[in-house]
NUZA-901421 format. One record per residue (C-alpha): residue number from 1; x negated, y negated, z negated; residue in one letter. Coordinates in steps of 0.5 Angstrom, whole numbers. Example, Ala and Ser with C-alpha at 12.3 -4.5 7.8 and 13.67 -1.06 7.14 Angstrom:
# residues 2
<pos:1 east:-25 north:9 up:-16 code:A> $
<pos:2 east:-27 north:2 up:-14 code:S> $
END
This chain:
# residues 212
<pos:1 east:-9 north:31 up:-10 code:M> $
<pos:2 east:-7 north:25 up:-6 code:F> $
<pos:3 east:-4 north:26 up:1 code:M> $
<pos:4 east:-8 north:22 up:6 code:T> $
<pos:5 east:-4 north:15 up:7 code:L> $
<pos:6 east:-6 north:9 up:12 code:K> $
<pos:7 east:-5 north:2 up:9 code:I> $
<pos:8 east:-5 north:-4 up:12 code:I> $
<pos:9 east:-7 north:-10 up:9 code:A> $
<pos:10 east:-6 north:-18 up:10 code:V> $
<pos:11 east:-6 north:-24 up:6 code:S> $
<pos:12 east:-5 north:-32 up:8 code:D> $
<pos:13 east:0 north:-31 up:14 code:T> $
<pos:14 east:3 north:-38 up:12 code:H> $
<pos:15 east:9 north:-37 up:16 code:N> $
<pos:16 east:5 north:-34 up:22 code:H> $
<pos:17 east:7 north:-26 up:21 code:Y> $
<pos:18 east:11 north:-26 up:27 code:E> $
<pos:19 east:5 north:-27 up:31 code:N> $
<pos:20 east:1 north:-21 up:28 code:L> $
<pos:21 east:0 north:-14 up:31 code:V> $
<pos:22 east:2 north:-10 up:25 code:I> $
<pos:23 east:-1 north:-3 up:26 code:P> $
<pos:24 east:3 north:3 up:24 code:N> $
<pos:25 east:2 north:6 up:17 code:G> $
<pos:26 east:5 north:8 up:11 code:D> $
<pos:27 east:4 north:2 up:6 code:I> $
<pos:28 east:4 north:-5 up:8 code:F> $
<pos:29 east:1 north:-10 up:3 code:I> $
<pos:30 east:2 north:-18 up:3 code:H> $
<pos:31 east:-3 north:-21 up:-2 code:A> $
<pos:32 east:0 north:-28 up:-2 code:G> $
<pos:33 east:1 north:-34 up:1 code:D> $
<pos:34 east:7 north:-32 up:6 code:I> $
<pos:35 east:9 north:-39 up:7 code:T> $
<pos:36 east:7 north:-46 up:7 code:I> $
<pos:37 east:12 north:-49 up:2 code:S> $
<pos:38 east:16 north:-43 up:1 code:S> $
<pos:39 east:23 north:-45 up:3 code:Q> $
<pos:40 east:29 north:-40 up:2 code:M> $
<pos:41 east:30 north:-39 up:9 code:D> $
<pos:42 east:23 north:-38 up:11 code:K> $
<pos:43 east:23 north:-32 up:5 code:I> $
<pos:44 east:29 north:-29 up:8 code:A> $
<pos:45 east:26 north:-29 up:15 code:K> $
<pos:46 east:20 north:-26 up:12 code:F> $
<pos:47 east:25 north:-21 up:9 code:N> $
<pos:48 east:28 north:-19 up:15 code:D> $
<pos:49 east:21 north:-18 up:18 code:F> $
<pos:50 east:19 north:-13 up:13 code:L> $
<pos:51 east:25 north:-10 up:14 code:G> $
<pos:52 east:23 north:-9 up:22 code:N> $
<pos:53 east:16 north:-6 up:20 code:L> $
<pos:54 east:16 north:2 up:21 code:P> $
<pos:55 east:12 north:3 up:14 code:H> $
<pos:56 east:16 north:7 up:9 code:K> $
<pos:57 east:13 north:2 up:3 code:Y> $
<pos:58 east:12 north:-5 up:3 code:K> $
<pos:59 east:9 north:-9 up:-3 code:I> $
<pos:60 east:8 north:-16 up:-4 code:V> $
<pos:61 east:5 north:-21 up:-9 code:V> $
<pos:62 east:6 north:-28 up:-9 code:A> $
<pos:63 east:0 north:-34 up:-8 code:G> $
<pos:64 east:-1 north:-41 up:-9 code:N> $
<pos:65 east:4 north:-43 up:-3 code:H> $
<pos:66 east:9 north:-39 up:-6 code:D> $
<pos:67 east:12 north:-44 up:-10 code:R> $
<pos:68 east:19 north:-41 up:-10 code:L> $
<pos:69 east:17 north:-35 up:-13 code:F> $
<pos:70 east:14 north:-38 up:-19 code:E> $
<pos:71 east:20 north:-42 up:-21 code:K> $
<pos:72 east:25 north:-36 up:-20 code:L> $
<pos:73 east:25 north:-30 up:-25 code:S> $
<pos:74 east:21 north:-23 up:-22 code:K> $
<pos:75 east:28 north:-20 up:-21 code:N> $
<pos:76 east:31 north:-26 up:-17 code:K> $
<pos:77 east:25 north:-26 up:-13 code:V> $
<pos:78 east:26 north:-18 up:-12 code:Q> $
<pos:79 east:33 north:-19 up:-10 code:S> $
<pos:80 east:31 north:-24 up:-4 code:L> $
<pos:81 east:25 north:-19 up:-2 code:L> $
<pos:82 east:30 north:-13 up:-1 code:T> $
<pos:83 east:25 north:-10 up:4 code:N> $
<pos:84 east:19 north:-9 up:-1 code:A> $
<pos:85 east:17 north:-8 up:-8 code:I> $
<pos:86 east:15 north:-15 up:-11 code:Y> $
<pos:87 east:9 north:-14 up:-16 code:L> $
<pos:88 east:8 north:-20 up:-21 code:E> $
<pos:89 east:4 north:-17 up:-27 code:D> $
<pos:90 east:7 north:-11 up:-25 code:Q> $
<pos:91 east:5 north:-4 up:-23 code:A> $
<pos:92 east:8 north:1 up:-18 code:A> $
<pos:93 east:6 north:8 up:-17 code:K> $
<pos:94 east:7 north:10 up:-10 code:I> $
<pos:95 east:5 north:17 up:-7 code:E> $
<pos:96 east:1 north:18 up:-13 code:G> $
<pos:97 east:-3 north:12 up:-12 code:I> $
<pos:98 east:-3 north:7 up:-18 code:N> $
<pos:99 east:-2 north:0 up:-15 code:F> $
<pos:100 east:-2 north:-7 up:-19 code:Y> $
<pos:101 east:-1 north:-14 up:-17 code:G> $
<pos:102 east:-2 north:-21 up:-20 code:S> $
<pos:103 east:-1 north:-28 up:-17 code:P> $
<pos:104 east:-5 north:-32 up:-21 code:W> $
<pos:105 east:-11 north:-36 up:-20 code:L> $
<pos:106 east:-16 north:-41 up:-24 code:P> $
<pos:107 east:-12 north:-48 up:-24 code:W> $
<pos:108 east:-18 north:-51 up:-20 code:F> $
<pos:109 east:-17 north:-46 up:-14 code:L> $
<pos:110 east:-10 north:-48 up:-13 code:A> $
<pos:111 east:-9 north:-55 up:-16 code:L> $
<pos:112 east:-2 north:-57 up:-17 code:D> $
<pos:113 east:1 north:-51 up:-14 code:M> $
<pos:114 east:4 north:-45 up:-16 code:A> $
<pos:115 east:1 north:-39 up:-21 code:F> $
<pos:116 east:-5 north:-44 up:-23 code:A> $
<pos:117 east:-7 north:-43 up:-30 code:I> $
<pos:118 east:-13 north:-45 up:-34 code:N> $
<pos:119 east:-19 north:-41 up:-35 code:F> $
<pos:120 east:-20 north:-38 up:-41 code:G> $
<pos:121 east:-16 north:-34 up:-46 code:T> $
<pos:122 east:-9 north:-35 up:-41 code:D> $
<pos:123 east:-13 north:-33 up:-35 code:L> $
<pos:124 east:-16 north:-27 up:-39 code:R> $
<pos:125 east:-10 north:-25 up:-42 code:N> $
<pos:126 east:-7 north:-24 up:-35 code:K> $
<pos:127 east:-13 north:-20 up:-32 code:W> $
<pos:128 east:-13 north:-16 up:-38 code:N> $
<pos:129 east:-6 north:-13 up:-37 code:Q> $
<pos:130 east:-9 north:-9 up:-31 code:I> $
<pos:131 east:-8 north:-2 up:-32 code:P> $
<pos:132 east:-15 north:2 up:-33 code:V> $
<pos:133 east:-12 north:7 up:-28 code:D> $
<pos:134 east:-11 north:2 up:-22 code:T> $
<pos:135 east:-13 north:5 up:-16 code:D> $
<pos:136 east:-11 north:-1 up:-11 code:I> $
<pos:137 east:-11 north:-8 up:-14 code:L> $
<pos:138 east:-8 north:-13 up:-11 code:I> $
<pos:139 east:-9 north:-21 up:-13 code:T> $
<pos:140 east:-8 north:-27 up:-9 code:H> $
<pos:141 east:-15 north:-29 up:-13 code:C> $
<pos:142 east:-22 north:-27 up:-10 code:P> $
<pos:143 east:-26 north:-24 up:-16 code:P> $
<pos:144 east:-33 north:-28 up:-17 code:Y> $
<pos:145 east:-39 north:-26 up:-12 code:G> $
<pos:146 east:-34 north:-22 up:-7 code:H> $
<pos:147 east:-32 north:-26 up:-1 code:L> $
<pos:148 east:-31 north:-32 up:-5 code:D> $
<pos:149 east:-36 north:-37 up:-2 code:I> $
<pos:150 east:-34 north:-44 up:0 code:V> $
<pos:151 east:-40 north:-49 up:2 code:D> $
<pos:152 east:-45 north:-44 up:0 code:G> $
<pos:153 east:-42 north:-43 up:-7 code:I> $
<pos:154 east:-39 north:-37 up:-10 code:N> $
<pos:155 east:-32 north:-40 up:-13 code:I> $
<pos:156 east:-28 north:-33 up:-15 code:G> $
<pos:157 east:-26 north:-32 up:-22 code:C> $
<pos:158 east:-31 north:-28 up:-26 code:A> $
<pos:159 east:-26 north:-26 up:-31 code:D> $
<pos:160 east:-23 north:-22 up:-26 code:L> $
<pos:161 east:-29 north:-19 up:-23 code:L> $
<pos:162 east:-31 north:-17 up:-31 code:N> $
<pos:163 east:-24 north:-13 up:-31 code:V> $
<pos:164 east:-25 north:-10 up:-24 code:V> $
<pos:165 east:-32 north:-8 up:-26 code:E> $
<pos:166 east:-29 north:-4 up:-32 code:K> $
<pos:167 east:-23 north:-1 up:-29 code:I> $
<pos:168 east:-27 north:1 up:-22 code:N> $
<pos:169 east:-21 north:1 up:-18 code:P> $
<pos:170 east:-22 north:4 up:-11 code:K> $
<pos:171 east:-20 north:-2 up:-7 code:Y> $
<pos:172 east:-19 north:-10 up:-9 code:H> $
<pos:173 east:-15 north:-13 up:-4 code:I> $
<pos:174 east:-14 north:-21 up:-4 code:F> $
<pos:175 east:-14 north:-27 up:0 code:G> $
<pos:176 east:-14 north:-35 up:-1 code:H> $
<pos:177 east:-20 north:-37 up:1 code:L> $
<pos:178 east:-19 north:-36 up:9 code:H> $
<pos:179 east:-26 north:-37 up:11 code:E> $
<pos:180 east:-28 north:-31 up:7 code:N> $
<pos:181 east:-24 north:-25 up:11 code:Y> $
<pos:182 east:-28 north:-19 up:11 code:G> $
<pos:183 east:-30 north:-13 up:7 code:I> $
<pos:184 east:-35 north:-12 up:1 code:S> $
<pos:185 east:-37 north:-7 up:-4 code:S> $
<pos:186 east:-41 north:-6 up:-10 code:N> $
<pos:187 east:-41 north:2 up:-9 code:G> $
<pos:188 east:-35 north:3 up:-14 code:K> $
<pos:189 east:-30 north:-2 up:-11 code:T> $
<pos:190 east:-29 north:-4 up:-4 code:K> $
<pos:191 east:-27 north:-11 up:-4 code:F> $
<pos:192 east:-22 north:-14 up:2 code:I> $
<pos:193 east:-21 north:-21 up:3 code:N> $
<pos:194 east:-15 north:-20 up:8 code:A> $
<pos:195 east:-14 north:-27 up:10 code:S> $
<pos:196 east:-10 north:-28 up:17 code:I> $
<pos:197 east:-11 north:-35 up:18 code:C> $
<pos:198 east:-17 north:-40 up:19 code:E> $
<pos:199 east:-14 north:-46 up:16 code:G> $
<pos:200 east:-7 north:-46 up:15 code:I> $
<pos:201 east:-4 north:-45 up:23 code:D> $
<pos:202 east:-9 north:-41 up:26 code:N> $
<pos:203 east:-8 north:-34 up:25 code:P> $
<pos:204 east:-14 north:-31 up:29 code:I> $
<pos:205 east:-15 north:-25 up:24 code:R> $
<pos:206 east:-13 north:-18 up:24 code:F> $
<pos:207 east:-9 north:-14 up:19 code:P> $
<pos:208 east:-14 north:-9 up:15 code:V> $
<pos:209 east:-13 north:-2 up:16 code:E> $
<pos:210 east:-15 north:3 up:10 code:I> $
<pos:211 east:-15 north:10 up:10 code:I> $
<pos:212 east:-13 north:13 up:3 code:F> $
END
């Protein structure tokens, strides 16, 4: 039986994380786009920021602006983020909760940026790695039909949604589409777009609080 945990989730802070009021909690999650262009000094500052948070655990997943993370090995990125658990197509069990993190997006959602991959077999293979016992899924990519509307059109990933609807995690945390901050549900999974910034330079949203 799980203990009650308070989880704080953000995404798309784009170097503005120091301006945020982060509620206290047990686990802090960042779902990608930590910086704008992913310079080494910015990553170091972010790691210092994580180290100053009171949360016992911090989990980080990369986004399309986090170019440096794609160029480096997972182990190297983890060595830079000494104050967090870095998940790149990886699972972690924390206090009895199964987390899984993945940074990939369909190429048209990330253009020539980091972690962009073609629709079809390549992308499905990434999503098919998500374990069936995942409780909290963290991706940078939004699933189709949930907090993914741009100009009146749903542009999230249908293949990701298909996997989510098969494994039914309790929460799916993501970002990328800044216009769609909020929470939705299909009755089995709560979908959370935790994008903090409106645009790139306007961090007007609040971290999302989850009681698990």
